[in-house]
N, C-alpha and C positions, 0 to 999 in steps of 0.2 A: 545627681540625679536622687531625687527622693523614691525612685522604684529599686535600688541596688537594694538596699534593707527592705524592702516591701513585698520582692517579688518568693520569696519563699511563703508568708500567709496571703497569698494571692485569689488562690482559690480555698483555702478555706473561707475571709469573708466572701468575695461573693458567693461560693456557693450557696451558701445564707440564707444571699438577697438576689439573687436573682435566677431565668427558668432561657439558663441558653439555648433549651431546644426551643420553646419558646421566640425566642430571639431571627433566630436562622427559620423557621416558620413566616412568624413577619418578612421578614426579609426575600424571604426565596415567594412568596405569595405579592410584594412589589414586582420584584424583578418576572413573573408570573404577567402582570397586567404589561409593563411597559417593556418585557422582549418578545423580541417573534416566534424564538424556541429556547425552548428553558436552556440555561447555562448551563457549560460542559466543565468550565474551571471557572476559581475564583482565590485572589487574593483581601489575606486579610488586614488593612492597617490596620497597624493596634494591636496587634492581635494579642497581646500578652503571653499569656502561659496555651495558645492553642486551643482551646476548650470549644470555641465556636465552630473553629475548623476543622477536630474531627467531628462536628456535625455534621458540616458540610458533605466531609467526605463517605459519612455513614447515606448520607443521601444521594449519595454518585458521583459527584464532584471535584476536578484533581481540584488541589488545592496546593498555596502556598502563603508563608505571612513575611510582614514587618514587621518590625519593633521597634521603637527607640530605643530600649532596655535589653541592656546584651544579655544580663539575669536572667528577666521574659525569654527571651529568645533561647537559649540556655535549657530553662526548664521542660521550652515545647519539641526543644529538640528530644529530652527526654522523655516524655510524652511519648513519641510515635517512634523515638526508637524500640523500647517498651512492646509498644506492638506490631515490630520488626517491622515498622513503614521509615522510606528515605525522604521525606520534606522539605522541597526549597522555603527553607526559614533565614533572613536575611535580617541581622539588624544594621538600621538606617533609620535616617526621617524622611517620614510620607511626606512631605512637603518639596522632595529631591526624587522620591522616586525610582529609585534607580534601580532595573529592571528589566529582562533583555526578552521575554515569554509574554504573551499578548492574552487577558483575560477577558473574559464574557463580560467579568462583575468583580468588585471592586467592590469591599465592605468597611467600617471602621463602626465597629458600637464603644459602647461606655461611655461617649463624648470624646474619643480621642481625637476625633477633628480639632477640638477643643485647646489641645495644646500647638495649634497654631496661633504662634504667636498675635502676628500682623497680619494684615490685608494685601501686603508683598506674599505672604508665605503659602496664603489660600491660594492666590490667581498662582503660583507657580505650582503646588500639589491638581488643580484644574485641568495646567494648561499642560503638564505632565500626561494625567488623566487622557484626555484629549491624544497628545503624541503618543502614546502607545496601542491607543485606539482601542479603548478599554469600553464596552459599552455600556453599562451600567455601572455610578458610585451610589451606594447608598450608603448614607452617613445618619448615625443621632449625634442627637443633644443631649444630652441630662437636664434632665429637669425634676423638679421637687417631688411630682406624684409618680417618677420611673424609684427615684432612693425613697422615700417612705411609702407606699405603698406595691410594693413591688412588682413595676409594669406594668400593673391592673390595668389603669387609665386607658396609657396607651398601647398593649399588645388588644386588650376589645376592642378599640378604634382603629386599628392597624385589619383586623382582623377580618370589620365589618364591612371596608373596602372591599368594590366589587371590580 
């Protein structure tokens, strides 16, 4: 898997082109619109090294993460261990969603949803989200404006949603 070699460079690359705080801000704004109450817990599917989870936790949410890359999970565990926090982090495929706990919100940043290979995988993920009684699943697709314009276009559009 490509991320086994890439994991150690991941944060250095994405810190330059992404605004994790704005990402979380937008997703929480969407959650506020679509959920009757503020979410208490969130699982990040395709969590990478845990940077979005870190911000969700700063916002007071209980967090967990799942990523296909064992190397990314190792880095995420290290991130939270250094902060003295034990977080539920699992290496696995989001289409299987092998989790026991229920979550109010599930997120998938950076186009992680795009790693689902075919329609069968996507259907499997959505069935599992329904079975796990996750109240809201928010995911993004990568698009040219995100990569070339540091999210400015889509973040501004989402923040203007009432």
